[in-house]
C-alpha positions as CSV (number, residue, x, y, z in Angstrom):
1,M,-23.1,1.8,-7.3
2,T,-19.6,3.2,-7.3
3,Q,-17.0,2.1,-9.6
4,Q,-13.7,0.8,-8.1
5,P,-10.6,2.6,-9.1
6,P,-8.2,0.7,-11.4
7,I,-5.4,-1.3,-9.8
8,D,-1.9,-0.6,-10.8
9,D,0.8,-3.3,-10.5
10,V,4.1,-2.6,-8.8
11,S,6.9,-5.1,-9.1
12,I,8.9,-5.4,-5.9
13,G,11.6,-7.8,-7.3
14,G,11.1,-10.3,-4.4
15,D,8.5,-12.2,-2.4
16,S,7.7,-9.7,0.3
17,I,8.1,-6.1,1.4
18,R,7.0,-4.1,4.5
19,L,4.0,-1.8,4.0
20,G,5.9,1.4,4.9
21,Q,8.6,0.6,2.4
22,F,6.1,-0.3,-0.3
23,L,4.1,2.9,0.1
24,K,7.3,4.9,-0.7
25,F,8.5,2.5,-3.4
26,A,5.2,2.6,-5.2
27,G,5.2,6.4,-5.1
28,L,2.2,6.8,-2.9
29,F,4.1,9.0,-0.5
30,D,7.2,11.1,-0.8
31,S,8.6,10.7,2.7
32,G,8.7,8.1,5.6
33,G,7.1,10.8,7.8
34,D,4.1,11.1,5.5
35,V,3.9,7.2,5.4
36,K,3.9,7.0,9.2
37,E,1.2,9.6,9.6
38,A,-1.1,8.1,7.0
39,V,-0.8,4.6,8.3
40,I,-1.3,5.6,12.0
41,D,-4.3,7.8,11.0
42,G,-5.9,4.9,9.2
43,Y,-5.8,6.2,5.6
44,V,-4.1,3.0,4.3
45,T,-5.9,-0.2,3.4
46,V,-4.5,-3.7,2.7
47,N,-6.8,-6.0,0.8
48,G,-9.7,-3.7,1.6
49,E,-9.1,-3.4,5.4
50,V,-7.5,-0.5,7.3
51,D,-4.1,-1.6,8.6
52,R,-2.2,0.6,11.0
53,R,1.1,-1.4,10.9
54,R,3.9,0.1,8.8
55,G,5.9,-3.1,9.4
56,R,3.3,-5.5,8.1
57,Q,4.8,-7.9,5.6
58,L,3.0,-7.6,2.3
59,Q,2.9,-10.7,0.1
60,L,2.6,-11.0,-3.7
61,G,-0.9,-10.2,-4.7
62,D,-1.8,-8.0,-1.8
63,I,-3.6,-4.7,-2.8
64,V,-2.8,-1.6,-1.0
65,G,-5.2,1.4,-1.1
66,V,-4.7,5.1,-0.4
67,D,-7.5,7.6,-1.2
68,D,-8.5,6.7,-4.7
69,R,-5.4,4.7,-5.7
70,R,-5.0,0.9,-5.5
71,V,-1.8,-0.8,-6.0
72,R,-1.0,-4.6,-6.2
73,V,2.2,-6.1,-5.0
74,C,3.8,-8.1,-7.9
75,A,7.0,-10.1,-8.4
């Protein structure tokens, strides 16, 4: 049985944020180009499922995963 990586909380200061914006804001990627490529290639998960929509609206409590990092959207 593999252990899940810890979840870091990232406060967005509002109720929602787009996936592409959140990935940069949380420090998971340095540039919008890197975000675009990773999302299109299926390296990003939202609540445990691959999501290829950079424009997806994330809500409070959603968990975004990239590689071995998981980050929760918080107010």
